[in-house]
C-alpha positions, -999 to 999 in steps of 0.1 A, spaced: -894 257 -611 -901 222 -631 -936 236 -647 -916 266 -663 -889 244 -681 -914 222 -695 -919 222 -735 -893 252 -737 -865 252 -765 -832 257 -747 -800 264 -761 -768 253 -744 -732 255 -760 -700 237 -744 -727 208 -737 -700 179 -741 -690 180 -706 -687 201 -672 -712 227 -668 -725 222 -699 -736 184 -696 -748 191 -661 -771 216 -673 -782 196 -705 -791 168 -679 -808 188 -655 -829 206 -681 -837 173 -698 -850 164 -663 -875 192 -666 -891 183 -698 -873 212 -720 -864 201 -754 -823 207 -752 -806 216 -780 -772 206 -768 -745 224 -793 -709 205 -788 -675 207 -809 -662 175 -809 -669 138 -817 -662 129 -781 -686 149 -769 -715 140 -793 -710 105 -785 -714 113 -746 -750 132 -758 -759 106 -773 -753 79 -750 -776 99 -727 -806 85 -747 -827 113 -738 -858 112 -768 -860 156 -759 -820 159 -759 -807 169 -796 -769 166 -803 -754 191 -823 -720 192 -833 -706 229 -844 -674 247 -845 -679 279 -827 -649 295 -844 -661 296 -875 -683 323 -874 -703 312 -909 -711 276 -901 -719 284 -863 -748 309 -879 -762 286 -902 -761 260 -874 -779 278 -849 -806 295 -874 -816 257 -879 -824 253 -848 -848 278 -845 -873 291 -827 -850 287 -792 -866 300 -762 -840 303 -733 -801 304 -741 -770 293 -722 -738 307 -738 -717 279 -714 -686 276 -740 -651 285 -735 -615 277 -733 -584 283 -712 -550 285 -723 -526 290 -688 -504 313 -701 -485 340 -680 -486 379 -693 -449 375 -711 -457 342 -727 -495 349 -739 -494 346 -778 -512 357 -807 -524 326 -813 -536 315 -777 -550 350 -774 -573 347 -806 -584 317 -803 -596 325 -766 -613 356 -778 -628 339 -806 -645 309 -781 -650 328 -753 -663 363 -766 -667 365 -805 -693 332 -803 -714 348 -774 -724 374 -800 -723 355 -826 -751 328 -814 -767 352 -793 -774 376 -820 -793 348 -842 -811 340 -811 -820 372 -799 -833 387 -831 -857 352 -838 -872 363 -802 -871 400 -814 -894 385 -845 -917 364 -825 -920 389 -796 -909 364 -772 -895 374 -737 -862 352 -739 -839 351 -711 -799 343 -718 -774 333 -694 -740 340 -700 -710 319 -682 -684 346 -671 -657 336 -645 -643 357 -613 -612 359 -633 -634 385 -647 -627 407 -616 -603 393 -599 -566 385 -610 -551 356 -617 -519 346 -623 -514 324 -659 -548 340 -667 -541 364 -688 -558 359 -722 -586 343 -702 -595 372 -681 -595 392 -707 -620 375 -722 -641 372 -692 -640 406 -686 -652 416 -723 -676 387 -717 -694 405 -686 -694 437 -709 -707 422 -736 -734 410 -710 -742 443 -701 -751 458 -733 -765 430 -743 -790 434 -714 -794 472 -720 -802 466 -756 -824 434 -756 -845 449 -720 -866 468 -747 -881 438 -760 -880 420 -725 -856 398 -731 -833 394 -702 -795 387 -702 -778 379 -670 -739 363 -663 -727 338 -635 -687 341 -625 -680 310 -612 -643 304 -590 -632 272 -592 -657 242 -605 -646 204 -600 -655 190 -631 -634 163 -645 -609 189 -658 -614 211 -628 -602 178 -607 -576 173 -625 -563 209 -625 -563 214 -587 -555 186 -574 -523 195 -561 -526 209 -528 -498 234 -533 -519 251 -559 -552 249 -544 -545 255 -510 -538 293 -517 -568 299 -534 -589 276 -510 -575 297 -485 -594 333 -496 -626 312 -500 -649 319 -472 -665 285 -471 -628 271 -478 -638 248 -508 -647 246 -548 -681 243 -564 -697 213 -580 -712 212 -613 -750 212 -597 -743 243 -578 -735 265 -608 -768 246 -626 -791 258 -597 -778 297 -604 -782 295 -639 -816 278 -638 -826 304 -612 -814 332 -634 -830 319 -668 -868 310 -648 -891 337 -643 -882 332 -606 -860 361 -618 -881 380 -642 -869 413 -627 -831 405 -626 -812 412 -654 -776 428 -662 -769 412 -630 -733 391 -622 -735 365 -599 -706 353 -584 -707 315 -574 -676 316 -555 -679 307 -518 -673 344 -508 -640 347 -530 -649 381 -538 -656 396 -503 -622 395 -494 
């Protein structure tokens, strides 16, 4: 796999922490040229502390449609894209407000369309058979309390992934998605540290544990690589078997 990624230009959104940061570090180890998009100052500082010559931190507010397009256009060409950025605002259906719903959809859905349009158009112009992976969630498939807006956004993302695979397939561009359950990022460990909250979900997972960042990273890299060169339009659960129940 190292030979595949070596020298390829990879764009990762939401790269300041969690899965995105794990992706940046692993891709850098594989000698890719990594363009790491993050919104926050702290994310930029975290990426800069890596001090890796093949990691290029880029600050970008994905909610700003026009500014995002200009930023992504300035990075082109890109060979591989991972749409990882996303937010979660935990509210029940009856408590979901317009602002939180709109913001969730803006980052989790609209930004994917925006970034992917720029990247895909460049791939088509270059006649480059690129690969795109969208990071979704089991919440797109399984109903979870207090996930109303988030579930809606990830279900929309899965639908967009399928349409992208159909329309971009004619240009030899593959598009796939991954659907993780709880992953033990720093935020995941904090949010699911209470056994009263975690145990009911763990009891539904046949492997009876939550996922680790590197387990999601390895699946994404597989889908990006030529080891999955006949896989497109797929949604890969990374859930320890949760969706079997």
